[in-house]
VEXTIGU-872214 format. One record per residue (C-alpha): residue number from 1; residue in three letters; x, y negated, z. Coordinates in Angstrom, 3 decimals. Each point is the difference from the previous one (the first is absolute). Layout:
R num residu       c1       c2       c3
R NUM    ALA        X        Y        Z
...
This chain:
R num residu       c1       c2       c3
R   1    MET   -0.003    0.024   -0.065
R   2    LYS    2.634   -2.381    0.841
R   3    ARG    2.089    0.829   -3.219
R   4    LEU   -3.553   -0.688   -1.774
R   5    PHE   -0.144   -3.238    1.814
R   6    SER    3.242   -1.313   -0.791
R   7    GLY   -0.362    0.918   -3.583
R   8    SER   -3.287   -1.638   -0.343
R   9    LEU    1.934   -3.205    1.477
R  10    ARG    3.052    0.006   -2.613
R  11    ILE   -2.807    0.569   -2.919
R  12    LEU   -1.705   -3.046    1.333
R  13    ASP    3.340   -2.053    0.461
R  14    GLY    0.891    1.239   -3.584
R  15    PHE   -3.393   -1.636   -1.317
R  16    ARG    0.552   -3.311    2.021
R  17    ARG    3.524   -0.321   -1.424
R  18    LEU   -1.467    0.821   -3.591
R  19    PHE   -2.701   -2.882    0.180
R  20    ILE    2.620   -2.547    1.385
R  21    ASN    2.223    0.669   -2.536
R  22    LEU   -2.707   -0.463   -2.609
R  23    ILE   -1.241   -2.983    1.418
R  24    PHE    3.630   -1.173   -0.170
R  25    ALA    0.593    0.618   -3.448
R  26    LEU   -3.331   -1.575   -1.255
R  27    PHE    1.209   -2.938    1.634
R  28    LEU    3.398    0.085   -1.552
R  29    ILE   -2.041    0.409   -3.313
R  30    PHE   -1.892   -3.019    0.600
R  31    ILE    2.880   -2.409    0.639
R  32    LEU    1.462    1.511   -3.089
R  33    VAL   -3.026   -0.513   -2.089
R  34    ALA   -0.365   -3.714    1.456
R  35    ILE    3.835   -0.895   -0.828
R  36    PHE    0.292    1.581   -3.108
R  37    LYS   -3.413   -0.581   -1.442
R  38    ALA    0.105   -1.645   -3.484
R  39    GLU   -1.246   -3.246   -0.530
R  40    PRO   -2.249   -0.580   -2.852
R  41    LYS    1.139   -1.976   -2.973
R  42    LEU   -2.181   -2.181   -2.356
R  43    PRO    0.599    0.655   -3.767
R  44    ASP    0.326   -2.734   -2.410
R  45    GLU   -3.165    0.436   -1.251
R  46    ALA   -2.560    2.528    1.553
R  47    VAL   -3.350    0.844    0.520
R  48    LEU   -1.694   -0.220    3.456
R  49    LEU   -1.831    3.222    1.004
R  50    ILE   -3.102   -0.925    2.492
R  51    LYS   -0.862    3.504    1.307
R  52    PRO   -2.167   -0.059    3.026
R  53    GLN   -0.073    3.148    2.319
R  54    GLY   -3.017    0.875    1.760
R  55    GLN   -1.952   -2.642    1.391
R  56    LEU    0.775   -3.978   -0.060
R  57    VAL    0.408   -1.174    3.711
R  58    GLU    0.991   -3.127    1.563
R  59    GLN    2.549    2.000    2.431
R  60    ILE    1.703    3.477   -0.412
R  61    SER   -1.332    2.255    2.774
R  62    GLN    2.556    1.543    2.168
R  63    PRO   -0.153    2.965    2.333
R  64    SER   -0.858   -0.699    3.703
R  65    ALA    2.544   -0.559    2.556
R  66    ASP   -0.575    3.647    1.405
R  67    ALA    0.644    1.546   -3.339
R  68    PHE    3.009    1.698   -1.040
R  69    PRO    2.782   -3.052   -0.552
R  70    LEU    0.045    1.005   -3.790
R  71    ALA   -3.387    0.951   -0.419
R  72    LEU   -1.494   -0.695   -3.605
R  73    PRO   -3.033   -2.476   -0.604
R  74    ASP   -3.260    1.554   -0.155
R  75    ARG   -0.909   -0.803   -3.941
R  76    ASN    1.672   -1.780   -2.795
R  77    GLN   -0.472   -3.671    0.298
R  78    SER    1.492   -3.038   -1.999
R  79    LYS   -0.018   -3.539    1.494
R  80    LEU   -1.872   -2.338   -2.046
R  81    ARG    2.157   -3.209    0.761
R  82    ASP    3.067    1.799   -1.195
R  83    LEU   -1.768    0.864   -3.541
R  84    THR   -1.224   -3.706   -0.234
R  85    LYS    3.566   -1.509    0.956
R  86    ALA    1.742    2.113   -2.608
R  87    LEU   -2.761   -1.139   -2.717
R  88    GLU    0.685   -3.366    0.870
R  89    ALA    3.651    0.151    0.129
R  90    ALA   -0.043    1.704   -3.331
R  91    ARG   -1.987   -2.659   -1.657
R  92    ASP    2.821   -2.637   -0.828
R  93    ASP    2.878    2.592    0.225
R  94    GLU    1.483    0.167   -3.773
R  95    HIS    1.388    3.229    1.298
R  96    ILE   -3.335    1.581   -0.108
R  97    LEU   -1.717    0.525   -3.410
R  98    ALA   -3.171    1.752    0.787
R  99    VAL   -1.963    1.850    3.027
R 100    LYS   -1.110    3.686   -0.394
R 101    LEU   -2.771    1.011    2.581
R 102    ASP    0.072    3.704    0.737
R 103    LEU   -3.300    0.353    2.070
R 104    GLU   -0.206    4.057    0.152
R 105    ALA    0.856    0.039    3.820
R 106    LEU   -2.286   -2.877    0.796
R 107    GLN   -3.053    1.138    2.377
R 108    HIS   -3.165   -1.552    0.748
R 109    THR    0.634   -3.755    1.222
R 110    SER   -2.580   -2.980    0.648
R 111    LEU   -0.970   -2.129   -2.123
R 112    ALA    1.559   -3.072    1.925
R 113    LYS    3.579    1.618   -0.374
R 114    LEU   -0.407    0.749   -3.578
R 115    GLN   -1.015   -3.339   -0.698
R 116    VAL    3.197   -1.349    2.117
R 117    LEU    2.440    2.107   -2.455
R 118    ARG   -2.227   -0.712   -3.001
R 119    SER    0.269   -3.781    0.406
R 120    ALA    4.003    0.572    0.165
R 121    ILE   -0.304    2.142   -3.135
R 122    GLU   -1.680   -2.731   -1.912
R 123    ASP    2.393   -2.854    1.267
R 124    PHE    2.747    2.278   -1.325
R 125    LYS   -1.713    0.018   -3.645
R 126    GLN    0.286   -3.788    0.188
R 127    SER    3.496    0.205   -0.699
R 128    GLY   -0.835    1.409   -3.598
R 129    LYS    1.738    3.337    1.344
R 130    PRO   -2.074    3.295   -0.605
R 131    VAL   -1.442    2.151    2.232
R 132    LEU   -0.508    3.657   -0.986
R 133    VAL   -1.859    2.905    1.434
R 134    ALA   -0.540    3.612   -0.912
R 135    GLY   -1.758    2.786    1.516
R 136    ASN   -1.527    3.480   -0.350
R 137    ALA   -3.310   -1.274    1.998
R 138    TYR   -0.904   -2.964    2.146
R 139    SER   -1.845    0.080    3.054
R 140    GLN   -2.270   -3.186    0.837
R 141    SER    2.890   -1.395    2.137
R 142    GLN    2.677    0.676   -2.810
R 143    TYR   -2.195   -1.401   -2.541
R 144    TYR   -0.659   -3.097    1.516
R 145    LEU    3.891   -0.694   -0.322
R 146    ALA    0.523    1.394   -3.016
R 147    ALA   -2.697   -2.113   -1.682
R 148    ALA    2.171   -3.285    1.339
R 149    ALA    3.056    1.505   -2.541
R 150    SER    0.593   -1.555   -3.245
R 151    SER   -0.246    3.336   -1.527
R 152    VAL   -1.785    3.193    1.100
R 153    PHE    0.679    3.363   -1.144
R 154    LEU   -2.309    3.026    0.825
R 155    HIS    0.907    3.797   -1.040
R 156    PRO   -2.233    0.886   -3.003
R 157    MET   -1.354    3.043    2.259
R 158    GLY    0.051   -2.502    3.331
R 159    SER   -2.840   -1.209    1.914
R 160    ILE   -1.148   -3.334    2.141
R 161    GLU   -1.924    0.589    3.093
R 162    ILE   -2.085   -3.129    1.211
R 163    ASN   -2.738    1.078    1.986
R 164    GLY   -0.867   -3.102    2.140
R 165    PHE    0.227   -0.581    3.771
R 166    SER   -1.950    2.062    2.559
R 167    VAL   -0.243    0.565    3.515
R 168    TYR   -0.458    3.545    1.020
R 169    ARG    0.523    1.770    3.507
R 170    ASN   -0.419    3.243    1.757
R 171    TYR   -2.371   -0.392    2.600
R 172    ILE    0.901    2.877    2.986
R 173    HIS   -2.795   -0.628    2.415
R 174    SER   -1.811    3.209   -0.510
R 175    ALA    3.338    2.068   -0.109
R 176    LEU    0.875   -1.695    3.615
R 177    ASP   -3.273    0.857    0.983
R 178    LYS    0.505    3.631   -0.959
R 179    LEU    3.186   -0.109    1.776
R 180    ASN   -1.633   -1.137    3.059
R 181    VAL    2.206   -3.302   -0.033
R 182    ASP   -1.889   -3.159    1.056
R 183    VAL    1.792   -3.459   -1.055
R 184    HIS   -1.313   -3.355    2.127
R 185    VAL    0.008   -2.812   -2.368
R 186    PHE   -0.468   -3.533    1.389
R 187    ARG   -0.188   -3.008   -2.521
R 188    VAL   -0.825   -3.291   -0.997
R 189    GLY   -1.235   -0.976   -3.398
R 190    GLU   -2.427    1.350   -2.526
R 191    TYR    2.679    0.790   -2.563
R 192    LYS    2.664    1.281    2.204
R 193    SER   -0.095    3.410   -1.942
R 194    ALA    3.640    1.404    0.783
R 195    VAL   -1.641    2.108    2.474
R 196    GLU   -3.412    1.207   -2.031
R 197    PRO    2.198    3.228   -1.017
R 198    PHE   -0.312    1.449    3.834
R 199    ILE   -3.779   -0.820    0.649
R 200    ARG   -1.712    0.178   -3.525
R 201    ASP   -0.236    2.369   -2.968
R 202    SER   -0.325   -2.666   -2.582
R 203    MET    0.834   -3.469   -0.696
R 204    SER   -2.032   -2.707    1.857
R 205    ASP   -2.118   -2.474   -1.915
R 206    ALA    1.996   -2.974    1.371
R 207    ASP    3.400    1.736   -1.036
R 208    ARG   -1.577    0.792   -3.533
R 209    LYS   -1.213   -3.560   -0.318
R 210    SER    3.683   -1.549    1.207
R 211    ASN    2.104    2.445   -2.157
R 212    SER   -2.267   -0.952   -3.234
R 213    VAL    0.585   -3.563    0.316
R 214    TRP    3.955    0.037    0.236
R 215    LEU    0.156    3.063   -2.234
R 216    SER   -1.626   -1.990   -2.807
R 217    SER    1.878   -3.061    0.757
R 218    LEU    3.223    2.185   -0.487
R 219    TRP   -1.244    1.788   -2.895
R 220    HIS   -0.990   -3.339   -1.821
R 221    ALA    3.528   -1.065    0.705
R 222    TYR    1.404    3.177   -1.369
R 223    LYS   -1.958   -0.104   -3.254
R 224    GLN    0.831   -3.781   -0.401
R 225    ASP    3.566    0.345    0.192
R 226    ILE   -0.040    2.942   -2.418
R 227    ALA   -2.303   -2.011   -2.670
R 228    ALA    2.765   -2.661    0.341
R 229    MET    2.796    2.113   -0.277
R 230    ARG   -1.061    1.823   -3.093
R 231    ASP   -2.457   -2.578   -1.464
R 232    ILE   -2.997    1.620    0.068
R 233    GLU   -3.475   -0.615    1.566
R 234    ALA   -0.581    0.849    3.491
R 235    VAL   -3.586    1.223   -0.672
R 236    HIS    1.407    2.151   -2.926
R 237    LEU    2.453    1.411    2.465
R 238    GLN   -2.812    1.012    2.423
R 239    ASP   -2.269    1.542   -2.661
R 240    LEU    3.012    2.045   -1.305
R 241    LEU    0.938    1.350    3.261
R 242    ASP   -4.040    0.780    0.668
R 243    HIS   -0.536    1.841   -3.056
R 244    GLN    3.623    1.638   -0.889
R 245    PRO   -1.492    3.113   -1.088
R 246    ASP   -1.840   -1.634   -2.848
R 247    PHE    2.807   -2.282   -0.989
R 248    LEU    2.163    2.993   -0.008
R 249    ALA   -2.430    1.947   -2.295
R 250    GLN    0.499   -2.476   -2.769
R 251    TYR    3.835    1.015   -0.122
R 252    GLN   -0.831    3.683    0.183
R 253    GLY    1.639    0.320    3.457
R 254    ASN    3.170   -1.754   -0.786
R 255    ALA    0.750   -2.223    2.888
R 256    GLY    3.079   -1.672   -0.945
R 257    ALA   -1.919   -1.291   -3.242
R 258    LEU   -2.982   -1.262    2.036
R 259    TYR    2.525   -1.994    2.220
R 260    LYS    1.792   -1.422   -2.894
R 261    ALA   -2.889   -1.113   -1.765
R 262    GLU   -1.640   -1.684    3.156
R 263    HIS    3.425   -1.585    0.462
R 264    LEU    0.696    1.551    3.178
R 265    ILE    3.637    1.046   -1.159
R 266    ASP    1.972   -1.456   -2.883
R 267    TYR    1.809    2.951   -1.283
R 268    LEU   -0.225    4.092    0.044
R 269    GLY    3.503    1.394    0.467
R 270    ASP    2.100    1.977    2.672
R 271    GLU    2.831   -1.663    1.897
R 272    GLN    2.609    0.136   -2.905
R 273    ASP   -2.419   -1.806   -2.487
R 274    ALA   -0.321   -2.784    2.710
R 275    GLU    3.776   -0.043    0.463
R 276    ALA    0.400   -0.278   -3.710
R 277    PHE   -2.577   -3.022   -0.258
R 278    LEU    1.644   -1.701    2.807
R 279    LEU    3.539   -0.003   -1.738
R 280    LYS   -1.690   -1.621   -2.941
R 281    GLN   -1.560   -2.653    2.272
R 282    ILE    3.199   -1.158    1.419
R 283    LYS    1.915    0.514   -3.196
R 284    TRP    2.422    2.641    1.246
R 285    SER    2.677    0.630   -2.628
R 286    LYS    2.470    2.020    1.861
R 287    GLN    0.447    3.758   -0.229
R 288    GLU   -0.225    0.851    3.697
R 289    ASP   -3.008   -0.191    1.780
R 290    ILE   -1.077   -3.130    2.057
R 291    PRO    1.128    0.159    3.732
R 292    SER   -2.769   -0.315    2.581
R 293    ILE    0.279   -1.105    3.542
R 294    SER   -2.299    0.971    2.834
R 295    SER   -2.042   -2.665    1.999
R 296    LYS    1.821    1.179    2.888
R 297    ASP    3.640   -0.212   -1.018
R 298    TYR   -0.650   -3.576   -2.041
R 299    LEU   -1.609   -1.389    3.165
R 300    LYS    3.097    0.859    1.904
R 301    LEU    2.144   -1.615   -2.590
R 302    ALA   -2.405   -3.001   -0.139
R 303    SER   -0.235   -0.723    3.708
R 304    LYS    3.701   -0.073   -0.058
R 305    THR   -0.042   -3.089   -2.186
R 306    GLU   -2.374   -1.937    1.902
R 307    SER    1.147   -3.021    1.379
R 308    LYS   -0.435   -0.585    3.657
R 309    GLN    0.961   -3.078    2.088
R 310    ALA    0.143    0.575    3.675
R 311    ASP   -1.325   -3.282    0.797
R 312    THR   -2.961    0.103   -2.246
R 313    PRO   -3.524    0.195    1.779
R 314    LYS   -1.894    2.850   -0.096
R 315    VAL   -3.491    1.599   -0.175
R 316    GLY   -0.231    3.220    1.817
R 317    LEU   -1.681    2.969   -1.424
R 318    ILE   -1.097    2.800    2.329
R 319    VAL   -2.002    2.947   -1.365
R 320    ALA   -2.626    1.768    2.100
R 321    SER   -0.848    3.108   -1.744
R 322    GLY   -2.267    3.081    0.781
R 323    PRO   -1.871    0.806    3.069
R 324    ILE    0.023   -1.941    3.391
R 325    LEU    1.392    1.862    2.980
R 326    ASN    1.397   -0.962    3.069
R 327    GLY    3.758   -0.176    1.120
R 328    GLU    3.074    0.591   -2.249
R 329    GLN   -1.182    1.668   -3.520
R 330    PRO    2.112    0.692   -2.907
R 331    ALA   -0.462   -2.294   -3.735
R 332    GLY   -3.161    1.341   -1.190
R 333    SER   -1.958   -0.502    3.167
R 334    ILE   -0.670   -2.939    1.744
R 335    GLY    1.413    0.269    3.703
R 336    SER   -1.197   -3.096    2.282
R 337    LYS    3.484   -0.120    1.678
R 338    THR    1.994    0.765   -3.404
R 339    LEU   -1.986   -3.290   -1.420
R 340    SER    0.174   -2.151    2.812
R 341    ASN    3.477    0.486    0.083
R 342    LEU    0.371   -1.273   -3.602
R 343    LEU   -2.589   -2.993    0.586
R 344    ARG    2.567   -0.981    2.980
R 345    LYS    3.031    0.334   -2.165
R 346    ALA   -1.585   -2.333   -2.465
R 347    GLN   -1.139   -2.347    2.872
R 348    LYS    3.954    0.003    1.173
R 349    ASP    1.469   -0.519   -3.263
R 350    GLU    0.554   -3.782   -0.400
R 351    GLN    0.158    0.247   -3.903
R 352    ILE   -3.094    1.606   -0.490
R 353    LYS   -2.470   -3.118   -0.129
R 354    ALA   -3.277    2.093   -1.244
R 355    VAL   -1.061    3.922    0.184
R 356    VAL   -1.964    1.916   -2.441
R 357    LEU   -1.601    3.192    1.440
R 358    ARG   -0.881    2.215   -2.759
R 359    ILE   -2.616    2.483    1.338
R 360    ASP   -0.972    2.952   -1.424
R 361    SER   -1.955    2.121    2.325
R 362    PRO   -3.663    1.639    0.699
R 363    GLY    0.791   -0.936    3.652
R 364    GLY    0.217    2.491    3.193
R 365    SER    0.062   -0.962    3.792
R 366    ALA   -1.765   -3.026    1.148
R 367    LEU    2.437   -0.420    2.751
R 368    ALA    3.106    0.249   -2.434
R 369    SER   -1.862   -2.550   -2.097
R 370    GLU   -0.302   -2.534    2.645
R 371    VAL    3.564    0.415    0.771
R 372    VAL    1.024   -0.994   -3.421
R 373    ARG   -2.423   -2.829   -0.450
R 374    LYS    1.452   -1.546    3.299
R 375    GLU    3.475    0.170   -1.376
R 376    VAL   -1.292   -1.886   -3.139
R 377    GLU   -1.713   -2.559    2.466
R 378    ARG    3.379   -0.381    1.904
R 379    LEU    1.739   -0.535   -3.312
R 380    ARG   -2.110   -2.592   -0.865
R 381    ALA    0.251   -1.745    3.079
R 382    ALA    3.690   -0.111   -0.197
R 383    GLY   -0.689   -2.209   -3.321
R 384    LYS    0.438    2.608   -2.706
R 385    PRO   -3.170    0.378   -2.156
R 386    VAL   -1.094    3.349   -0.877
R 387    VAL   -1.644    0.895   -3.377
R 388    VAL   -1.358    3.308   -0.341
R 389    SER    0.094    1.742   -3.421
R 390    MET   -2.405    3.042   -0.438
R 391    GLY    1.221    3.220   -2.093
R 392    SER   -2.439    2.544   -1.072
R 393    VAL   -1.721   -0.077    3.413
R 394    ALA   -0.199   -1.870    3.143
R 395    ALA   -3.089    1.025    1.830
R 396    SER   -1.333    0.358    3.240
R 397    GLY    3.238    0.030    2.380
R 398    GLY    2.023   -1.088   -3.304
R 399    TYR   -2.499   -3.303    0.257
R 400    TRP    0.376   -0.225    3.427
R 401    ILE    3.488   -0.518   -0.170
R 402    ALA   -0.906   -2.793   -2.691
R 403    SER   -2.543   -1.575    1.316
R 404    THR    1.645   -3.004    2.105
R 405    ALA    2.889   -0.622   -2.845
R 406    ASP    0.354   -3.580   -1.082
R 407    GLU   -1.044    1.400   -3.313
R 408    ILE   -1.341    3.220   -1.904
R 409    TRP    0.823    1.177   -3.534
R 410    ALA   -1.576    2.908   -1.669
R 411    GLN   -0.625    1.435   -3.485
R 412    PRO   -3.030    0.049   -1.343
R 413    THR   -0.166    3.750    0.182
R 414    THR    1.302    0.120    3.725
R 415    LEU   -2.397    1.883    2.292
R 416    THR   -0.249   -1.889    3.084
R 417    GLY   -2.346   -0.974    2.876
R 418    SER   -1.597    3.251    1.685
R 419    ILE   -0.132   -2.076    3.350
R 420    GLY   -0.984    2.749    2.059
R 421    VAL    0.721    2.186    2.858
R 422    PHE   -0.645    3.603    0.664
R 423    GLY    1.216    2.392    2.744
R 424    ILE    0.241    3.902   -0.372
R 425    ILE    0.504    2.898    2.568
R 426    PRO   -0.321    3.634   -1.023
R 427    ASN   -0.986    2.627    2.353
R 428    PHE    0.432    3.568   -0.341
R 429    THR   -1.823    1.332    3.157
R 430    ARG   -2.900    1.873   -1.585
R 431    GLY    2.516    1.573   -2.355
R 432    LEU    2.201    1.137    3.174
R 433    ASN   -3.113    1.151    1.681
R 434    TYR   -0.830    2.004   -3.047
R 435    LEU    3.252    1.854    0.209
R 436    GLY   -0.504    0.664    3.430
R 437    ILE    2.618   -2.779    1.109
R 438    HIS   -1.367   -2.217    2.895
R 439    THR    1.430   -2.925    1.889
R 440    ASP   -0.302   -0.701    3.947
R 441    GLY    1.546   -2.030    2.599
R 442    VAL    0.325   -2.827    2.291
R 443    GLY    0.851   -3.800   -0.288
R 444    THR    0.432   -2.890    2.418
R 445    THR   -2.464   -2.183   -2.074
R 446    GLN   -3.320    0.569   -2.019
R 447    MET    2.242   -0.982   -3.286
R 448    SER    2.824    2.543    0.545
R 449    ALA   -0.901    2.042   -2.576
R 450    ALA   -2.037   -2.314   -2.354
R 451    MET    2.267    0.167   -2.898
R 452    ARG    0.845    3.847    0.087
R 453    PRO   -0.965    1.102   -3.675
R 454    ASP   -1.066    3.463    2.002
R 455    MET   -2.595   -1.577    2.047
R 456    PRO   -2.980   -2.005   -0.779
R 457    LEU    0.160   -3.593   -0.640
R 458    SER   -1.904   -1.614    2.825
R 459    GLU   -2.641   -2.409   -0.702
R 460    GLY    1.708   -2.633    2.066
R 461    MET    3.223    0.457   -1.966
R 462    GLY   -1.863   -0.185   -3.097
R 463    ASN   -1.397   -3.540    1.210
R 464    MET    3.160   -1.435    0.962
R 465    ILE    1.493    0.653   -3.394
R 466    GLN   -2.865   -1.276   -1.831
R 467    MET    0.384   -3.193    2.040
R 468    GLY    3.369   -0.083   -0.927
R 469    VAL   -0.823    0.450   -3.706
R 470    ASP   -2.521   -2.829    0.212
R 471    HIS    2.368   -2.248    1.930
R 472    ILE    2.828    0.309   -2.490
R 473    TYR   -2.505   -0.364   -3.081
R 474    GLN   -1.095   -3.238    1.564
R 475    ARG    3.937   -1.190    0.456
R 476    PHE    0.539    0.980   -3.338
R 477    ILE   -2.986   -2.286   -1.584
R 478    HIS    1.036   -2.895    2.134
R 479    LEU    3.809    0.242   -1.032
R 480    VAL   -1.344    0.090   -3.666
R 481    ALA   -2.201   -3.238    0.853
R 482    THR    2.800   -1.787    1.628
R 483    GLY    2.530    0.790   -2.761
R 484    ARG   -1.958   -0.354   -2.954
R 485    HIS   -1.742   -3.121    1.397
R 486    MET   -3.400    1.563   -0.239
R 487    LYS   -3.296    0.046    1.976
R 488    VAL   -0.105    3.428    2.003
R 489    ALA   -3.557    0.749   -1.699
R 490    ASN    1.377   -0.147   -2.980
R 491    VAL    2.797    2.413    0.699
R 492    GLU   -2.401    2.637    1.540
R 493    ALA   -2.055   -0.352   -3.151
R 494    ILE    2.862    1.216   -2.105
R 495    ALA    1.629    2.317    2.565
R 496    GLN   -1.716    3.302    0.988
R 497    GLY    3.000    1.768   -1.242
R 498    ARG   -0.858   -0.834   -3.519
R 499    VAL    2.689    0.205   -2.879
R 500    TRP    0.401   -3.048   -2.280
R 501    SER    2.087   -0.314   -3.327
R 502    GLY    2.306   -2.829   -0.183
R 503    VAL   -2.289   -1.912   -1.986
R 504    ASP   -2.943    0.061    2.372
R 505    ALA    2.062   -0.531    3.002
R 506    HIS    1.505   -3.101   -1.626
R 507    ARG   -3.638   -1.014   -0.534
R 508    LEU   -1.080    0.665    3.653
R 509    GLY    2.940   -1.770    1.454
R 510    LEU    2.130    2.753    1.433
R 511    VAL    2.608   -0.304   -2.608
R 512    ASP    1.294   -3.723   -1.079
R 513    GLN    1.584    0.567   -3.196
R 514    LEU    0.181    2.582   -2.706
R 515    GLY    3.463    0.976   -1.375
R 516    GLY    2.841    2.102    0.521
R 517    LEU    2.933    0.184    1.841
R 518    GLN    2.095   -2.662   -1.754
R 519    GLY   -2.883   -2.727    0.655
R 520    ALA    0.043    1.109    3.661
R 521    ILE    3.767   -0.789    0.273
R 522    LYS   -0.104   -3.205   -1.754
R 523    SER   -3.015   -1.021    2.244
R 524    ALA    2.270    0.970    3.153
R 525    ALA    2.963   -1.901   -1.525
R 526    LYS   -2.205   -3.078   -0.375
R 527    ARG   -1.416    0.193    3.452
R 528    GLY    3.562    0.494    1.340
R 529    GLY    1.032   -3.325   -1.559
R 530    ILE    2.444    1.832   -2.221
R 531    ALA   -1.972    0.301   -3.234
R 532    ASP    2.938   -1.521   -2.059
R 533    ASN    2.869    2.110    1.193
R 534    TYR   -0.382    3.325    1.668
R 535    GLN    0.833    3.823   -0.400
R 536    LEU   -2.209    2.997    1.056
R 537    GLU    1.671    2.406    2.567
R 538    GLU   -1.771    3.082    1.005
R 539    VAL    0.126    0.516    3.756
R 540    LYS    0.096    3.747    0.741
R 541    THR    1.455    2.743    2.212
R 542    PRO    3.328    0.977   -0.546
R 543    LEU    0.486    3.578   -1.224
R 544    SER    1.262    2.478    2.642
R 545    PHE    3.577    1.667   -0.895
R 546    PRO   -1.595    3.349   -1.116
R 547    GLU   -2.630   -2.019   -2.288
R 548    MET    3.088   -1.773   -1.823
R 549    LEU    1.949    3.221   -0.195
R 550    ALA   -3.078    1.638   -1.601
R 551    GLU   -0.501   -2.855   -2.352
R 552    GLN    3.531    0.089   -1.204
R 553    LEU   -0.101    3.873   -0.431
R 554    LEU   -3.488    0.308   -1.670
R 555    GLY   -0.818   -3.612   -1.291
R 556    ASP   -2.946   -1.723    0.740
R 557    ALA   -3.144    1.546    1.603
R 558    ASP   -1.591    1.044   -3.134
R 559    ALA    3.197    2.170   -0.873
R 560    ARG   -0.276    1.540    3.406
R 561    ALA   -3.832    0.634   -0.499
R 562    GLN    0.999    1.812   -3.414
R 563    LEU    2.321    2.389    1.768
R 564    GLN   -2.438    0.865    2.599
R 565    ALA   -2.618    1.008   -2.597
R 566    ARG    2.360    1.917   -1.884
R 567    TRP    0.912    1.703    3.189
R 568    MET   -3.510    0.938    0.948
R 569    SER   -1.310    0.792   -3.305
R 570    ASN    0.161    3.924    0.801
R 571    ASP   -1.453   -0.796    3.595
R 572    SER   -3.423    1.465   -0.079
R 573    TYR   -0.789   -1.671    3.253
R 574    ALA    1.263   -3.256   -1.037
R 575    ALA   -1.862    0.059   -3.007
R 576    LEU   -3.106    0.744    1.973
R 577    LEU    0.540   -2.974    1.860
R 578    GLN    0.501   -2.263   -3.228
R 579    ASN   -3.040    1.211   -1.399
R 580    THR   -2.469   -2.671   -1.243
R 581    ALA   -3.200    1.657    1.091
R 582    LEU    1.171    1.064    3.281
R 583    GLN    1.345   -3.693    0.863
R 584    SER   -3.279   -1.321   -0.649
R 585    ILE   -1.919    2.805    2.153
R 586    LEU    2.490   -0.838    2.996
R 587    GLN    0.293   -3.733   -0.353
R 588    PRO   -3.098   -0.969    2.263
R 589    LEU    2.271    2.144    2.686
R 590    HIS    2.874   -2.318   -0.676
R 591    LEU   -1.737   -2.603    2.438
R 592    LEU    0.209    2.292    2.650
R 593    THR    3.749    0.688    0.000
R 594    GLN    1.600   -2.962   -1.376
R 595    PHE   -0.996   -2.869    2.288
R 596    ASN    1.451   -0.867    3.522
R 597    ASP   -2.272   -2.878    1.467
R 598    PRO   -0.032    0.523    3.919
R 599    ASN   -3.589   -1.251   -0.121
R 600    HIS   -0.900    2.084   -3.208
R 601    ILE   -1.345   -3.296   -1.524
R 602    TYR    0.711   -0.218   -3.615
R 603    ALA   -0.408   -2.796   -2.676
R 604    TYR    0.524    2.346   -2.781
R 605    SER   -1.537    0.433   -3.565
R 606    GLU    0.204    3.358   -1.775
R 607    LEU    0.354   -1.041   -3.755
R 608    PRO    0.055    2.948   -2.429
R 609    TYR    0.772   -2.498   -3.168
C-alpha cells in the first residue's frame, strides 16, 4: 500500500511538472511571437479588403475574469469603428486604388450598424475609386452592404435572401408548468415584455402592437435605403419580396436572371469574373495580380501616421456595450464598476474637455444602471459635458444611463426607450416536492428563508419586491423627466416599457438629435469649447498581460474566434450549444442566469431583432 501511495505521488508530481513546463513553453512562444511578428507593409498600389467576420459590434467581447487567461471569445465579431476608420483613411490614400467587400462571413447585424458601415462605404466612393463585391449568396444583412458597392456580382446559381424583419419568441410557460417550476414576475409597464415567455404561451396584444410599430419603422428604412442604393422603387421592391414565386416564374426559376433584371445586382459571375472586372476598372496593366491589404493591417499602418500633439485638447470616447451588470465586467458587457472607473478617468484627465458615451445596450441591472448614471452626473458637475451616442439599441437600462446626459443622439433605426422595470424570481419547490425532495428548518426572522428557490415565496416577500419595482420605476420616470426637461405625466405616457425607434424617440423628446457617432463627437467638442481644435481619444481599460500576449499570438479577437470555431468544429456538444434553434428555445432562461442585481430588479429589454 505504501509503495502504491508513493507511486501515485510520483505520477502526480510528473503531471505537475509537465503542466508547468507546458505553460512556460507557451509563455516563451508568446514572447517570441510578440518580438518577431512581421509588421504589415503597404504596397505602392493595393486594393483594401473589407472582410467583416461574424457580427458588427461596438466593442469586441472578452472572456470573463474567471475564465482561463487565454480563453477565446465566444463568437466571431468585428469592431464597427475599425472598419469605418479604415475606409475613411483609404479615401484619400493614393496607395489604395479600390475597395473589395468580402461579406461571406458577416452574420446577422442590426440595421443601425449596417447603416454606419454603408455610410462609410459611400463616403469612400466619393473619391471616385470603385467598390466591388462578389458573392455566391447574400443574406439580408450582407445584401444591404453589397447594395452600397459600385458593382455587385452574384454567382449565376446564387441567391439573395431578404425576408424582412420579425420578432418571434419561444414561450415556455407551459413547459415550466409541466416541470413544476414557478417563476414569480413583478413588473411595471404594460409593454415590458421581456418576462412574457415565462408567464405566457403567446405574444400579448400590447407587445404585438409595440413590436409592429418599430418593426415597420425599421423595415421602411431598410427598403428606402435599398431603393436609393439600387435606383429602384421601394414600392416595387416590396411587391417583389411579397410575390417572389410569381416573379421567379417569369424567368423559369432562374433566380440570378430575376435579380439582374430587377437591378438588385449588376453582373452574374463568380469571384474570378469579378476580379477581372475590377482590374479593368482600375486599368491594371501589370502581369502580377494586384496586391490587397486587410482592413486590420491597413488600420495599423494608418494609425502610425496619425499626427497627435500632446497639448491638443481632447474629446474622450467611452464605449458602453452589452448587458449591464454589477461590479467589474470584461469588454462586451457593461460592468457598473468598470464603466464608472472609465468615467472617473475621463474626469481626472485635464486634456479631456468633453465626453461622448457610446451606448449599445438593452439594459440589465437597475442598480448597476443607476451607479453608472450617477458617475455621468458627477462628470457633468465637474464641468465636462457628456453627449450620448446610441448604437443599435440603448433601451431600458441603456436609456437609464443616457437619461441625464447633456445631449442624446440616436440613429433613426436605433431602438430605445423601454422605460420600465421588472423583478423575476424562479422557484423550484413544486418540482422538488414532486421528486420527493423537501426543505425544512428554522430561522431567526420571518424572512430567513424568503428568497430560497426551494421554498415557496411568501406573500410578504412578494409584496416587498413589487413595492421595490414600483419605487424604482417611479425613480426612472422622474430621472427621465428631469434629464429631458419633460413633464412627469408626459414621460409616463410614453414609458410603460415601450420600445421606440430613434425617429419616434426624437419626435417624443426622448432623443435630442438624429445622427451617428461623428455628429455626437462634433457636438461634444462644441459643448466643450474646443470645436476648432481637438483630437478624439478612446478611454478604455488597458489589456491585461495575458490578453496582450494572446493578441500578439492570434491577432485580433476575430482571428481567435476563427481558431476556436475550427477547434470546436468536430465537438458535437459544442455544435449542440451553437445550434440556432436550441439557442432560441433557451433564450428566455438566459434572464435567470445572466444578471446579478442584488435586489433582483431589472431595467432590461429583450430585443430579438
